[in-house]
N, C-alpha and C positions, 0 to 999 in steps of 0.2 A: 342482568347487566354484568358485563365482564369486568371483574375487579383487577385483572392483570394489566400492567402497563403495555402500551402498544410497542414500544421500542426498548430493548435492552442494550446498554452501552457497556462494552468491555474494555477496561483500561489496565493493562499490566504496568507495573512500576518497579523498576530496579534502579536504586540510587538516583531517583528523579526529583529530589527535593528542590533543586534549583528552578525547575520549569513546570512542575505539576500543578501549582496553584492556578496559573492562567488557563491551563487545560481544563481543570475542573470548573472554573468560573465560566468558561465558554460553553460548557454544557448547561449550567444553571441559567445562563442568559439566552437559551434557545427560546424562540417564539412558540415552538411546539413543546408542550410541557408534559405530555403523557409518556414519561420515560422512567427507567431505573438505571442507575450507574453502579456497576460493580468494579471497584478498584482493588486490584490484587497487589499487595506489597510482596514482591517475589524475592524475599530474602535480602532486602536492602540493608546496608550498613550505615547509611547516612541518616539525616533527621526527617525522613519522609513522614514518619508518624506525627511529628509536631506540625508540619505544614498542612497535612490533611485534616487534622483534628477539628479545626474551626468549621469545616464544611459538613461535618457529620451531624449537625443539627437538622439538616435537610433529610427527611425520612426516605427520600427516593435514593439516597446514596448508601451503599454498603461498602465496608472496608474489611478486606479479608487479608490476614497476614499468613504467610506460608514460607516454608523453606524454598530455596531457589529451585524452580522447576524448569525455567526457560520459557520462551515465548510460545512455542507450539502447544505444550502441555497446559500452560496457563490459559491461553485463549480457548482451548477445548474445554477446560474446566468451566470457564465462563459460559460457554455455549450450553453446557449441560445444566448449569444453574439458571439460565435465562428464563424469564417468564414471558417476555415479549414475543410476538410473532415476527418481528423485524429485529435484526441484530446488527448493531453498529459497532465498529472498531475505532478506537482512538488511542494513539500512542500518548504517553504521559508528557511528551515535550511538544506536542502539536496543539493547534488552536482551531476551533470552529467559528465561522461567522454565524451570527444569530439566527439566520433563516435556513440554515443547512438542513436540519431534520424536517422542517415544515415542507420544504420543496421536494425532498426525496420521498417523504411519505405520500405526497400528492402523486408522484410518479407511480408508486406501487398501487395506489387506489385507481389510477387511470389505466394502467397496463397490467392486467393480471398475469400475463406471460413473462413479465420481467422478474428475474430472480436476483439480480445484482444491480445496484445503482451507485454510480460514483459521481464525482464532481471534479472540475479543474481546481488548481491550487495556486497559491502564492508561496514562493520559497522565501524563508526568512532566515536571517543570521541569528546566532545565539542571543544577540541583543534585542531581537524582535524586528529589526529593519528589513523591509521587503527589498529583495534584490533581483528577483527573477519571477516570471509568470509562466505557468504551464498553459499554453494556448491550445486547447483542444476543441474541435468543433462538436456541437451537439450530436450525440450518437444514440440510435435505437436500432437494435437488430441482433443478429448473430455475431458473437464476439470474435470467433475465429474466421479467417486467419489474422485479423487485426492485432490480437494479443501476441501472436508470434512475431509479426513484422514490427511491432512497436507503434503502429498507428493508433492503437487503443491501449491506454494504460489506466489501471485502476489502483490507486494508492490505498494502503491499508486504512489510514485515517480518514480517507474520503469515502469509504465504502459503507453501504447498508445492504444487508442480504436477508432474504426471507429465511425464516427458521426451517422451512420445509426443504430448502436446498441442502442444508447440513444433514437432515434426516434421509435425504435421497442419495446423495453422492458420498457421504462420509465427512469426517472432520479434517482439520489440518494434519498433515503428515508429521508424526512425532519422531520419526526415525532419522533419516539422513538429510532432511530438508530444513534446517533451522534458518537458513538465509533466503529461502525462496518458497516458503510455505504458502504465502499468499498467491504467488504466480501459479504454482501447481494447483491450488484450489480453484482459482479463476478458470484455468484451462478445463478442469474437470466439470465445473459448473456450466461452462459455455456449451458443452455437448447436450445439455438438458434444458437450459433456460436462455431467454433473451436477456441482453444487457442494455442498460441505459446509462449514458454518461452526460451530465449537465456541463455546458460550457462555462457556466458562471463559476467564478473562483470563490468557493465557499469554505476552503480549508487553508490554513497557514501551516506549511510543513517546515519544521525547524531543521536546519542543516549546519554543518561547520563545527560540530562538537562531537566528542566521542559517543558512539552509539552502535547498536548492532548493524544498522543500515550503513553507517559510515565505515565501520571496520570490516564488514563482510562483503564489500563490493566485488572483489576478485573471486571469493568463494562462491558468491551468488552466480557470477557469470559462468564459472566452471560447472556448477550444478545445472544451470539452465541449459547450457550447450550439450553437456555430456550425459545428463540423467533425466531431467524434467521433460525436455522436448522428445528425446528418443522414446521414453516411456509413454508419453502422451500419444505419440504416433503409433507405436507398435502394440501397446497393451490396452489403451483406452478407446481406440477407434478414431483418433484424431487424423489419421491418414485420409479420411473422407474429405477433409477441408484443407489440410496442410499440404502444400506442394513443395517441390525441391527448392524453388526460388524464394519461398517464404523463409525456409530454414537458412539459406545463404544470406539473406538480408539480416536475419537475427545474428548470425555469426559476425557479419560486418559490424553491426552495432556493438557487439560484445568486444570485438578487437579494438574498435574506436574507444570504448571505455577504458581498455587497458592502456591505450596510447595516451589518454588524457591524464593518467596517473603517473607517467614516466617523467623523471627529472633529467635523465641523460638524453641528449638529442638523438643519438644512434638508436636507442631503445624506442623512443617515441616514433621515429621514422619507420622502424621495423613494423610496429603494430599498425601504423597508419597505412602502410603499403599492403599489409595483410588484409586490413579492412576493405581497401579498395579492390583488391583481387577478388574478394567475395562478392562485393557489390559496387561496381565502378561509379554508380550514381549516388553514393552516400554523400549527401551535401555537407553533413557535419565533418566528415573526414576530409573532403575536398577543401572546405573552408579552412580547416586547421592546417592542412598542408600548405595552402596558399599563404596564410598568415605567418607560417614558420619561415618560408623563403622570401616573402615579400612584406616584411614588417612596415608599418606606417612610419613615414619620416616625421620627426618632431619639428 
């Protein structure tokens, strides 16, 4: 009988004392119980130690303190330490619904060709209030070009990946991809494995507070457009699935993202028009442009 846990959960934590307790509790509350949780205190200067300590009575939880290595190196360290044949990632400020692991493990049992399984999400404010849903249809199949066009999105905290995927394609890029390591990894994995994305919202993704994902939006967009996608197409063989119009749609979405972050109207309009030049049917950009010039009367 295998004494190893089925799932290894990797949770990097950097100054996450404010939110980490609900994240850990959401793992403990899982209906699927055959897991281990590796929590990495990545050089925190807050009271993360004190918050995590009460949870360490659970023998399934390991707490590792280290100097600050950053997310890519920390996640790779977790993968190397993992005992499970399935590896789940959970940010220290996000929350899982109780049946998340149970439903994803069932997918891996049913579909041996699936390498990565994600779920839809609820977006929550720092207070925990749900303010937006990610409405994605159930998906099973080859993930490209959907990953490029944005029609398919796998969030880090929503993902579970077979250990063999890491063994086959390599780990997260530790060099120049701190803000897009997951996207780069999903693209590489998509050339070798099928993906499954559950439409059920089984993750609560916390936004609206300082974090890598919040601070790195523009850097991520630049990396995706200028490094990740070109490298995927030219070096990894992605050109077999990615066409020119897929890339232009990606650029359109990236430019819309830039527009959304602008405070000055002239800057906002500049990026909106650039977005629509790349993809005139970008409904988000069209809707934003309409609301800018035709605000609702009170």
